[in-house]
Structure formats: C-alpha cells, structure tokens
C-alpha positions in Angstrom: 82.3 95.5 135.5 81.2 93.5 138.7 78.2 92.2 136.8 80.3 91.4 133.6 82.5 89.3 135.7 79.5 87.5 137.5 78.0 86.8 134.0 81.4 85.2 132.9 81.5 83.3 136.0 77.9 81.9 135.4 79.2 80.5 132.2 82.3 79.1 133.5 80.3 77.3 136.3 78.4 75.8 133.6 81.3 74.1 132.1 82.8 73.5 135.5 85.9 75.6 135.1 88.8 76.5 137.4 89.8 79.4 135.1 89.4 81.3 132.4 92.3 82.9 130.3 92.1 85.6 127.7 95.0 86.8 125.6 95.6 90.1 123.6 98.3 90.0 121.0 98.9 93.2 119.2 95.4 94.4 119.7 93.8 91.4 118.6 91.0 90.7 121.0 91.5 93.9 122.7 87.7 94.3 122.4 87.1 91.4 124.7 89.6 92.4 127.1 88.2 96.0 127.3 84.7 94.6 127.8 85.7 92.5 130.7 88.3 94.0 132.1 88.4 97.7 131.5 92.0 97.7 129.8 92.5 98.9 126.8 96.2 98.4 125.9 97.6 96.4 122.9 99.2 93.5 125.1 97.7 91.7 127.9 96.6 88.3 129.5 93.7 87.8 131.9 93.2 85.0 134.4 89.9 84.9 136.0 89.1 82.1 138.5 86.1 81.7 140.7 87.6 84.0 143.2 90.2 86.2 141.5 90.7 88.4 138.5 94.3 89.3 137.3 95.5 91.2 134.4 99.2 90.9 133.2 100.5 93.3 130.8 104.0 95.1 130.2 105.6 98.3 131.5 104.4 100.2 128.9 100.9 100.1 130.4 101.9 100.1 134.0 99.9 103.4 134.9 97.3 102.8 132.2 96.4 99.5 133.7 96.1 100.8 137.2 93.6 103.8 135.9 91.4 101.4 133.4 91.0 98.4 135.6 89.8 97.4 139.0 92.0 93.8 138.4 94.9 92.8 140.2 97.9 94.1 137.8 100.8 92.1 137.4 103.5 93.9 135.1 105.8 91.2 133.7 108.9 91.5 131.1 111.1 88.4 131.3 108.4 86.1 129.8 106.1 86.2 126.6 102.6 86.6 127.5 101.9 83.0 126.5 104.7 81.6 128.7 103.6 83.6 131.6 99.7 82.3 131.1 101.3 78.6 130.9 103.5 79.2 133.9 100.5 80.8 136.1 98.2 77.7 135.0 101.0 75.3 135.9 101.9 76.8 139.2 98.2 77.0 140.3 97.3 73.3 139.2 94.3 74.3 137.3 92.6 71.4 135.8 89.8 72.6 133.8 90.9 75.6 131.8 88.6 77.8 129.5 90.5 79.5 126.8 89.2 81.0 123.1 90.9 78.8 120.4 89.5 81.4 117.8 91.9 83.8 119.3 94.8 81.8 120.3 97.0 80.5 117.0 97.7 76.8 117.0 101.4 77.2 117.0 101.0 79.2 120.3 98.7 76.7 121.8 100.9 73.8 120.7 104.0 75.4 121.9 102.8 76.7 125.2 99.6 75.0 126.6 99.4 71.6 124.7 101.8 69.8 127.2 100.5 71.3 130.3 98.7 68.9 132.8 95.3 70.7 132.1 92.1 69.9 130.4 91.9 72.9 127.9 88.1 73.6 127.1 87.3 76.0 124.0 85.2 78.6 125.2 85.3 80.8 122.2 81.5 81.7 122.7 81.9 83.1 126.1 82.8 86.7 124.9 80.2 86.6 121.7 77.4 85.6 124.5 78.4 88.3 127.1 79.0 91.3 124.5 75.8 90.7 122.5 73.7 92.4 125.2 74.3 95.8 125.6 73.9 97.6 129.0 72.8 101.1 129.6 76.3 102.7 129.6 77.2 101.0 126.3 73.8 102.0 124.5 74.9 105.9 125.7 78.5 105.5 123.9 76.8 104.1 121.1 74.2 106.8 120.8 76.9 109.5 121.4 79.1 108.0 118.9 76.1 108.2 116.5 75.5 111.8 117.4 78.7 112.7 116.8 79.2 110.9 113.5 75.7 113.0 112.1 76.9 116.3 113.2 80.2 115.8 111.5 78.6 114.7 108.1 76.4 117.8 108.2 79.4 120.1 109.1 81.4 118.7 106.0 78.7 118.9 103.6 78.8 122.6 104.2 82.2 122.6 102.3 81.7 119.8 100.1 82.1 120.8 96.3 82.4 119.7 92.8 85.9 118.8 92.2 86.6 117.5 95.9 88.1 114.2 96.0 87.0 111.3 97.8 90.2 111.3 99.9 89.7 114.9 100.8 86.3 114.3 101.9 87.1 111.4 104.0 89.9 113.4 105.7 87.8 116.5 106.6 84.8 114.0 107.8 87.5 111.9 110.1 89.1 115.3 111.0 85.5 116.8 112.0 84.8 113.5 114.0 87.6 113.9 116.1 87.0 117.6 116.6 83.5 116.8 118.1 84.9 114.6 120.7 85.2 111.1 119.3 88.3 109.2 119.5 88.6 108.5 116.2 86.3 107.1 113.2 86.3 103.0 113.1 88.8 101.3 114.9 90.7 99.4 112.2 88.7 100.3 108.9 89.0 103.3 106.7 85.6 104.9 105.7 84.0 104.0 102.3 83.6 107.1 100.0 82.7 105.9 96.7 81.3 108.5 93.8 79.9 107.7 90.4 80.3 104.2 88.9 82.7 103.3 91.8 79.6 103.4 94.0 78.8 99.9 92.5 81.5 98.6 94.8 80.2 97.9 98.1 83.6 98.6 100.1 85.4 100.8 97.7 87.8 102.8 99.6 88.4 106.6 99.1 90.5 107.5 96.1 91.8 110.6 94.4 89.0 110.4 92.1 86.8 114.0 92.1 83.4 114.6 92.7 81.4 115.3 89.5 78.0 116.8 89.1 75.2 114.9 89.0 76.9 111.5 90.4 75.9 109.7 93.4 78.2 109.3 96.5 78.2 107.0 99.0 79.6 107.3 102.4 79.7 104.4 104.8 81.4 105.8 107.9 81.1 106.4 111.7 82.7 107.5 115.0 84.2 105.7 118.2 83.2 106.9 121.8 84.6 105.1 124.5 85.6 102.5 122.1 82.0 102.0 120.9 81.0 102.7 117.1 78.1 103.8 115.2 77.7 102.6 111.9 75.8 104.9 109.2 75.6 104.9 105.3 74.2 108.0 103.5 74.2 109.0 99.9 74.5 112.3 98.5 75.0 114.2 95.1 76.3 117.8 93.9 73.3 118.6 91.6 70.3 116.1 90.5 71.5 112.6 90.1 70.5 110.0 87.8 66.7 109.1 87.6 67.2 105.3 88.1 69.3 106.1 91.1 66.4 108.3 92.7 63.9 105.2 92.0 66.4 102.7 93.7 66.6 105.1 96.8 62.9 105.0 97.0 63.3 101.4 96.9 65.7 101.2 99.4 63.9 103.3 101.7 61.0 101.3 101.7 63.0 98.0 102.3 65.0 99.4 105.1 61.8 100.8 106.7 60.0 97.4 106.3 62.7 95.5 107.9 63.3 97.9 110.5 60.0 98.0 111.6 59.8 94.2 111.7 62.6 94.0 114.5 62.2 92.6 118.0 63.5 90.3 120.0 62.4 86.3 118.9 62.8 87.3 115.2 65.6 85.4 113.2 68.2 87.1 111.3 67.2 85.4 108.0 63.4 86.3 108.7 64.2 90.3 108.8 66.8 89.9 105.9 64.1 88.2 104.0 61.4 91.0 104.2 63.8 93.6 102.8 65.2 91.1 100.2 61.8 90.6 98.9 60.8 94.2 98.5 64.2 94.8 96.4 63.2 91.5 94.3 59.8 92.4 93.7 61.2 95.6 92.1 63.4 93.5 89.7 66.8 94.3 91.7 67.2 91.3 93.8 70.2 90.1 92.1 71.9 93.5 92.8 71.7 93.2 96.5 74.8 91.7 97.1 75.1 91.3 100.8 73.4 90.7 103.9 70.9 93.0 105.6 72.9 93.7 108.6 75.3 92.9 111.6 75.7 93.5 115.2 77.5 96.3 116.5 79.6 97.3 119.6 83.0 97.4 120.5 83.7 96.0 117.4 81.9 97.3 113.6 81.0 93.6 113.2 79.6 91.5 115.9 77.0 89.0 116.5 74.3 88.6 115.4 73.8 88.5 111.7 71.0 89.6 109.5 71.1 87.6 106.3 69.6 85.1 104.1 71.6 82.2 105.7 71.8 83.6 109.3 69.9 81.3 112.0 70.8 83.9 114.6 67.7 84.9 117.0 67.6 88.5 117.9 67.7 89.1 121.8 66.7 92.4 123.8 70.0 94.3 124.1 71.2 93.4 120.6 72.3 96.3 118.5 72.3 95.8 114.8 72.4 97.7 111.7 69.8 97.5 108.8 71.7 98.4 105.7 69.9 97.4 102.1 72.1 98.0 99.1 71.6 98.1 95.3 74.9 98.1 93.2 74.5 98.1 89.4 77.7 97.9 87.4 78.5 100.9 85.0 75.7 103.2 87.0 76.7 103.2 90.5 75.1 101.9 93.9 73.3 103.2 97.2 72.9 101.8 100.5 70.9 103.1 103.6 72.2 102.2 106.9 71.3 102.9 110.4 71.8 101.1 113.9 68.8 99.7 116.0 68.6 98.6 119.6 66.5 95.6 119.9 63.7 95.4 122.5 61.2 93.0 123.7 58.4 94.5 121.4 60.4 96.5 118.8 63.4 98.6 118.0 65.0 101.8 119.0 66.9 103.7 116.2 70.4 104.9 117.8 71.2 106.9 114.8 68.0 108.7 114.2 66.8 107.5 111.0 66.0 110.7 109.3 67.8 112.2 106.0 68.0 108.9 104.4 67.0 110.1 100.8 69.8 111.2 98.6 71.3 114.5 100.0 71.6 117.0 97.2 74.6 119.5 97.8 
C-alpha cells in the first residue's frame, strides 16, 4: 500500500497537484479504491494530498474501513459524498485538484465542484497506469483464482451429463468455486455457458437449454480471490462433436499458442492480435473471428491493455492479459480458447496453466 501511494504521489507531482480525489458511488469505481486504500465498501471518498491520506465512508462501514485500510478514517452521515468532498476541498483551500472525469458524472461535477475556487484537472489515466503493473501479491491472487477455477470445472465435469441445462451447469460451477475458497465467480457478470448453435454467440448467457449429445459447449468463467479474478474459456462435448468443430479447435489451438509465444514487453496489442488473426484468416475463417484477441485482467475482468487490431497499447512487464481467439459460425456453433498471461521482459508466464485446451469429451 505504501509503494502504491508513493507511485500515485509521483504522478501528482508531474501535474503539480495539491490533492487527488477518488469517489465510489454504489460500487462504481470500488476497484480503484480497493487498490489504493484497501477499502472494499460500496460508498467511499478518498482525499490524498502530498502529506495525508483520508478515507471517507458512512456508518455501515465503520468497522470494515478500520480493518481494511491504513488511511485516516472519517465516518460522515450529514452530507452526501460529493458534498463532503467539495467541502473538504474548499476548507483546505486546495488549488490544483486531480479528479477522475470518467468516474464522476457531469451532473455531479457541475452541481458540487464546478463553482469551487479550484483548478480541476482530469486525471482519469492515473489509476489505469498504476493498476496495470501487477505486483507479486496481485499475481499470487490471480494464480489462486485460476487454480480454484480450474479445479471447480474439473469437479463439475464429474456430474455433467446429457440433459443437464446450461443454467444448472452454471449454478453448479459457481457453487463449486465458492466451496473451494473463492469469494465468488466474476464481480459483476454471469458466466457464459452456451451449447450447440447458441455457442455461435460470443457472450451468450446460460439458459434452460439442455445439453445434447454431440454438441459443443463453451464455458467462459473464472473465480475471484481477494478481489482479483481469473478468466478462462474451455470447450467440451458430451460425445464426439461435429468434425468441423474439431477442425476449428485445432486452428484455435495454433492461433492461441503462436500469439502467446510472441507475448513480451514492448510488443503492441495490434501486433499480437495480428498473429492469431492471420492464422485464422489463412484457414478461411477470418470473418468468423468477431472480437479482439484479449484484454487486461486484475481487479476488473476487463482492464488495460487491449489486444485487438485497433489497439496501440504497448505491453509492459507486469501486465496480465488474456489470449482468447474464437471462431463463431451461425447455425453450427462457436469455440473460444482463453488463458491468462503475465507479461515479462522476455516473454510471458501462463497464470492459468494452458493445458487441457482441446475440446473435452465428457
């Protein structure tokens, strides 16, 4: 926590800030608050000057805040969070105030901050920059989340059968993930469980559709441990699937491994995406790869950097990214193979252990 505050203050010095404020409203922006202060409640305000760190929350979190955060804790109830932050800025006579324009609505800013005698500077990039490089503690949490998720899927496969519904599978998987020690699956999203022709939809939620013999089934899922998430996609079938799907699986394996092998600091997101996209295109399925190759991962399921044909992000040591090539054919189905990788100076380490990537036959 101390080093994170020091890194934040270095960014503040670059912009000559007197103070940096961060606001959490009904969990929105809670991940950045957790990262910089340790606090994980649904309502909070942070006031970080060059000499002090203050966490404001309400009475619901009086005990929790003291346990989770080393910051000075202020429990307030008479003012709304924006009102309290505005009052603190005014009372302290701060001149250059850093804030996150992407996280504070226009109506809130115009009502509470716009008329203050202060210079508000948009620092929406601060937390993105700080959170990109994962430290050893964060990496271990992601590894733990991955280990739990992998074991949970193996356990659920033992009871998976023809006639099981997508929803039943998702419920069993989520239950197993929590039994194994995770807080939950993903923070804000349900898992993707799509069987048969439905698997041609990249983000298909689970339904009451029943698993049928010979269909491919895609499950995109993960676990959360200490706030950090894993993101894995596997494909399975009850009985041998369609021969074209087996062919597609082999293409995706090649695309995944070639792209993952090229990962290292200094590579661009579009360069890595292009490696997988060319392989898929060379086999005639280029128009069926409907999304980017991957994304950053950590306290949120989608973070910087991005791996896509339009991404100019340059990979840095400490980034954690997914590699997830997919092919989707309407009327047949789709497959995607996804694992999580830690970027290093000379390569990448797979945090999810990228074995068992071929279609798993139940």
